[in-house]
C-alpha positions as CSV (number, residue, x, y, z in Angstrom):
1,M,30.8,-65.4,-15.7
2,D,33.7,-67.8,-16.5
3,S,34.1,-69.6,-19.8
4,E,31.8,-72.4,-18.5
5,G,28.9,-70.1,-17.7
6,V,29.4,-70.2,-13.9
7,K,29.3,-66.9,-12.0
8,A,32.8,-66.1,-10.7
9,Q,33.3,-66.0,-6.9
10,A,36.0,-64.5,-4.8
11,V,38.2,-67.3,-3.5
12,N,40.6,-67.1,-0.6
13,V,43.1,-69.6,-1.7
14,I,45.7,-69.0,1.1
15,D,44.5,-68.3,4.7
16,K,47.2,-67.4,7.3
17,G,49.9,-69.1,5.1
18,V,47.9,-72.4,4.6
19,M,46.4,-73.4,1.3
20,A,42.6,-73.5,2.1
21,N,40.9,-73.6,-1.3
22,Y,41.4,-74.0,-5.1
23,L,40.4,-72.1,-8.2
24,L,37.8,-74.4,-9.8
25,G,36.1,-75.0,-13.1
26,R,33.4,-77.5,-13.6
27,Q,35.7,-80.5,-13.5
28,P,35.6,-81.6,-9.8
29,I,38.5,-82.5,-7.6
30,R,38.5,-84.5,-4.4
31,D,36.7,-82.7,-1.6
32,F,35.7,-79.8,-3.9
33,S,32.7,-80.9,-6.1
34,A,31.4,-77.5,-7.3
35,S,32.8,-74.8,-9.6
36,N,33.6,-71.4,-8.1
37,G,33.6,-69.7,-11.5
38,H,37.3,-69.9,-12.5
39,G,37.1,-72.1,-15.6
40,R,38.8,-70.0,-18.3
41,A,39.5,-70.9,-21.9
42,A,41.5,-69.4,-24.7
43,P,40.2,-69.8,-28.2
44,A,40.2,-73.5,-29.3
45,T,41.3,-74.8,-25.9
46,P,39.3,-76.5,-23.2
47,P,38.5,-74.5,-20.0
48,A,40.9,-74.9,-17.1
49,P,41.0,-73.2,-13.7
50,S,42.9,-69.9,-13.9
51,L,43.3,-66.6,-12.1
52,G,41.1,-63.6,-13.1
53,V,42.1,-61.1,-10.5
54,L,44.8,-61.6,-7.9
55,V,44.6,-59.6,-4.6
56,D,47.3,-60.0,-2.0
57,K,46.3,-59.0,1.5
58,S,48.4,-58.9,4.6
59,S,47.6,-59.1,8.3
60,E,50.5,-56.7,8.8
61,P,50.3,-54.2,5.9
62,K,53.1,-51.7,5.5
63,P,53.1,-48.1,4.0
64,L,54.8,-47.6,0.6
65,D,57.8,-45.8,2.0
66,E,58.6,-48.7,4.3
67,L,58.2,-51.2,1.4
68,K,60.5,-49.1,-0.8
69,K,63.2,-48.9,1.9
70,A,63.1,-52.6,2.5
71,M,63.4,-53.3,-1.3
72,I,66.3,-50.9,-1.6
73,E,68.1,-52.7,1.3
74,K,67.4,-56.1,-0.3
75,V,68.6,-55.0,-3.7
76,S,71.7,-53.5,-2.2
77,A,72.5,-56.6,-0.2
78,Q,72.3,-58.6,-3.5
79,G,74.8,-56.2,-5.1
80,Q,72.2,-55.1,-7.7
81,P,72.0,-51.5,-8.9
82,F,68.2,-51.4,-9.0
83,G,65.0,-53.4,-8.4
84,Y,61.5,-53.1,-10.0
85,R,58.3,-51.9,-8.4
86,V,55.3,-53.2,-10.2
87,V,52.1,-51.1,-9.6
88,T,49.7,-52.8,-12.0
89,M,49.7,-55.9,-14.3
90,G,47.9,-56.9,-17.4
91,G,48.6,-60.6,-18.1
92,T,52.4,-61.0,-18.3
93,A,52.9,-57.4,-19.2
94,P,53.3,-54.8,-16.4
95,R,51.1,-51.8,-17.1
96,L,52.8,-49.6,-14.7
97,L,56.4,-50.5,-13.7
98,Y,59.2,-48.5,-12.1
99,R,62.9,-49.1,-11.8
100,V,64.0,-48.1,-8.3
101,Y,67.7,-47.3,-7.9
102,A,69.4,-48.7,-4.8
103,K,71.9,-45.8,-4.7
104,D,69.4,-42.9,-4.1
105,G,65.9,-44.4,-4.3
106,R,65.1,-42.6,-7.5
107,E,62.3,-44.1,-9.5
108,E,62.2,-44.3,-13.3
109,L,59.2,-45.3,-15.4
110,V,59.9,-48.4,-17.5
111,R,58.0,-48.8,-20.8
112,G,57.5,-51.9,-22.9
113,A,58.4,-54.5,-20.3
114,V,57.1,-58.1,-20.5
115,F,57.7,-60.8,-18.0
116,S,58.2,-63.9,-20.0
117,E,57.2,-67.3,-18.6
118,L,55.2,-65.7,-15.8
119,D,52.6,-68.2,-14.6
120,V,50.9,-69.3,-11.3
121,R,54.1,-71.1,-10.2
122,A,55.8,-67.7,-10.1
123,L,53.5,-66.7,-7.2
124,R,55.4,-69.2,-5.0
125,S,57.8,-66.7,-3.5
126,D,59.2,-65.4,-0.3
127,L,56.6,-62.6,0.1
128,E,57.9,-60.6,3.0
129,R,55.7,-57.5,2.9
130,A,52.5,-56.1,1.4
131,G,51.3,-52.6,1.2
132,N,48.4,-50.9,3.0
133,D,47.2,-49.0,-0.1
134,R,44.0,-49.9,-1.9
135,W,44.4,-50.1,-5.7
């Protein structure tokens, strides 16, 4: 249940690259009159539509080794010594995060990282690849 007492539903927001739906609370918007259970509130704040769980799916999923190779190529092309591989998130804090070195592909566990100012707008990105593993 969300903060407004509505049973949460899975919502496919993007379908084949086109925005097809919204996360909704009880406040209706044009062409979407009913809540889909995503009205969430922090203490002493009114409910507003928000993510609960985000799942990215791809029509062309790739294995982890191919994703890692592509990331190393991109990091190297940008002249950076390393990139980050996020395995799991908890709010704005990655629960499991690795630094991946461009030089040799070595991975190093990173502890205590926090992504400041991470919000829904940060999801607007040039997502090129997604994995084929199930969390």
